[in-house]
C-alpha positions as CSV (number, residue, x, y, z in Angstrom):
1,X,63.1,-224.6,133.3
2,X,65.9,-227.1,133.0
3,X,67.0,-229.2,136.0
4,X,69.1,-232.2,136.8
5,X,70.3,-234.3,139.7
6,X,73.9,-234.7,141.0
7,X,75.5,-236.5,143.8
8,X,77.1,-234.1,146.3
9,X,79.9,-235.7,148.2
10,X,81.0,-234.4,151.7
11,X,84.2,-234.5,153.6
12,X,82.7,-237.0,156.1
13,X,82.3,-239.6,153.2
14,X,78.6,-239.1,153.0
15,X,76.7,-238.1,149.9
16,X,73.3,-236.8,148.9
17,X,71.3,-236.3,145.7
18,X,70.8,-232.6,144.9
19,X,68.7,-230.7,142.5
20,X,70.4,-228.4,140.1
21,X,68.1,-225.7,138.4
22,X,69.4,-224.0,135.2
23,X,68.2,-221.3,132.8
24,X,66.1,-219.1,135.1
25,X,66.6,-215.7,136.5
26,X,66.5,-217.2,140.0
27,X,68.7,-220.4,139.7
28,X,70.6,-219.6,142.9
29,X,67.5,-219.0,144.8
30,X,65.8,-222.2,143.7
31,X,68.9,-224.3,144.2
32,X,69.3,-223.0,147.8
33,X,65.6,-223.7,148.4
34,X,66.0,-227.3,147.2
35,X,69.1,-227.8,149.2
36,X,67.9,-226.4,152.4
37,X,64.1,-227.3,152.4
38,X,63.0,-228.9,149.2
39,X,65.2,-232.0,149.4
40,X,64.9,-232.6,153.3
41,X,61.1,-232.2,153.2
42,X,60.3,-233.6,149.7
43,X,57.7,-236.1,150.7
44,X,55.5,-233.6,152.8
45,X,55.9,-231.0,150.0
46,X,55.0,-233.6,147.3
47,X,51.7,-234.5,149.2
48,X,50.7,-230.8,149.7
49,X,51.3,-229.9,146.1
50,X,49.5,-233.0,144.9
51,X,46.4,-232.2,147.1
52,X,46.3,-228.6,145.7
53,X,46.8,-229.9,142.1
54,X,44.0,-232.4,142.4
55,X,41.6,-229.9,144.1
56,X,41.5,-231.7,147.4
57,X,42.8,-228.5,149.0
58,X,42.5,-225.0,147.6
59,X,45.7,-223.8,149.3
60,X,48.6,-225.2,151.3
61,X,51.4,-223.5,153.3
62,X,54.7,-225.1,154.1
63,X,57.3,-223.6,156.4
64,X,60.8,-225.2,156.4
65,X,64.1,-224.4,158.0
66,X,64.7,-221.2,155.9
67,X,61.9,-221.1,153.2
68,X,58.2,-220.8,153.2
69,X,56.1,-222.0,150.3
70,X,52.5,-220.8,149.5
71,X,51.0,-223.5,147.3
72,X,48.2,-222.5,144.9
73,X,46.8,-224.3,142.0
74,X,48.6,-222.3,139.3
75,X,51.6,-220.7,141.0
76,X,53.5,-221.3,144.2
77,X,55.5,-218.6,146.0
78,X,58.7,-219.5,147.6
79,X,60.1,-216.9,150.1
80,X,62.7,-216.5,152.7
81,X,63.9,-214.1,155.4
82,X,67.4,-214.7,154.3
83,X,67.8,-213.3,150.7
84,X,69.9,-215.2,148.2
85,X,71.7,-212.5,146.2
86,X,69.0,-209.9,145.7
87,X,66.0,-212.3,146.0
88,X,63.9,-213.0,149.0
89,X,61.1,-214.7,147.0
90,X,60.1,-216.0,143.6
91,X,57.1,-217.6,141.9
92,X,57.1,-220.9,140.2
93,X,54.4,-222.8,138.4
94,X,53.0,-225.2,140.8
95,X,53.1,-227.9,138.0
96,X,56.9,-227.4,137.6
97,X,57.5,-227.5,141.3
98,X,55.5,-230.8,141.5
99,X,57.4,-232.2,138.5
100,X,60.8,-231.5,140.0
101,X,59.9,-233.0,143.4
102,X,58.3,-236.0,141.8
103,X,61.4,-236.5,139.5
104,X,63.6,-236.2,142.6
105,X,61.6,-238.8,144.5
106,X,61.9,-241.2,141.5
107,X,65.6,-240.6,141.2
108,X,66.0,-241.3,144.8
109,X,64.2,-244.7,144.4
110,X,66.4,-245.6,141.5
111,X,69.7,-244.7,143.2
112,X,69.0,-245.8,146.7
113,X,66.8,-249.0,146.5
């Protein structure tokens, strides 16, 4: 899975760092997840995923504004009641989800010291 970060500028002269997922069958779904819940709740999600990865917890559940995330050691399921295209859920390797959120947090620190 390829991803990058871009600055999104808004009409009110504000900006935010957004995640852009590429080369998956569910790019739009994951990009919507990161925009709506993944970015605003990045630190709690990071902590939950870290604890599952390290075996501190066996399972975590996150409920955001529009998406839910079931975090397990190998795979995490992201779901929504508001389908994006034809998708209302997808699975992602927990390691990949952790990597993207971790990279996002590092990018935020670099850009907004």
